[in-house]
N, C-alpha and C positions, 0 to 999 in steps of 0.2 A: 711432813713439811720439808720443803727444799731449802738448801743453803744458798745465800746470796754470794755470788762470786766477787772477788776483788781482783786488782791488777796483778796479783801474784799467781793467778790461775794459769794453767797450761791448756790451750785449746789447739787442736791439731786436725789437719785434714786426714783422710783415711790413708794417706801415703806417709804419715808421720811428720809432715812439715808443720812447724809451729806458726800460730797466728801471733804476730807481733803487734802489741799495743804500745806505741811509742809514748803517747801522753794521753791520760784519761781526759774525757771531755768534762768531767765534773770532779770537785774535791769536797763538796759539802757532806756527802754520805761516805763514811769510812767503815770498813769491816776489818777487824784485826789490825788496825793501824794503817791500812792501805785503802785508796779510793775504791768504792764499789764500781763494778762494771755496769754500764747501761747500754741499751740497744745501739745507740750511736757509736759507741766504742767498737763494737763488733763490725758494723757496716763500714767504718772508716779504716779498719786495720787491714794489713796485708799478710798473707802466708809467705814465709821465706824459706827457700831451699827445696821446694817440691820438685822431685825428679820425674813426675808423671809427664806424659806428652799428650795434650798440652798441660802445663803445670797449673796447679791451684794457686790463684793469686788473691782473689777477693771472696768475701762472703756474698753469695747470691741470695739465699733464703735463710730465714730463721724459722724453722718448722715448729719448735716447741722450746719451752724453757725461759720465757719472759714472764715476770711477775704480773699478775692481773690487778693487784692493789697497790703495791709499793712502787713509787715513781720518784725520780728526781726531776723536778720541773714537769715536763710532759713525757719524759723518757722512762720507760719501764726498766727496772733493774734486771740483771741477768741472773738466772738461777743455775745451780749445778747440773741440771738435766738438759741444758740447752744443746740443740743440735740443728743441723740444716744441711744445705748444699753449697758448693763453691760454684764459681762461674764456669768451671769445666764439668759440672754435674756430679762431682765426687762428694761424698759425705764428709762432715766435720763434726767434732764433738769435744767435750771437756775430757782431758786425760788425767788432769791433776787439779783438784780444788784446794786452794791454799787457805780458804776461810773456814772457820769452825764456829764462830760465835753469833751469827745472825741468821735467822730463818725468816722466810716470807712466803706469802701465797699469791 
């Protein structure tokens, strides 16, 4: 079973630039005291400091790692195995999961 990510997770492009989530889109579901991440949080966030040419800026695709059953409203929660590509076709993934207490499928 996969762990639900919260806003303390670190998501990075393959060039180690972090994906910054300034404010979560929901606060109803919390994991380890922090809001759980949902799909909208990833698609709205920006990578900061990517040195690649062209730099990674946004999430283009989410190829895996969204819950199939657990949602907040209509938005699936994000699981620790989430990964995809950026608008520059580089890969991105979770490099540090800060949540430990909630699992989902």
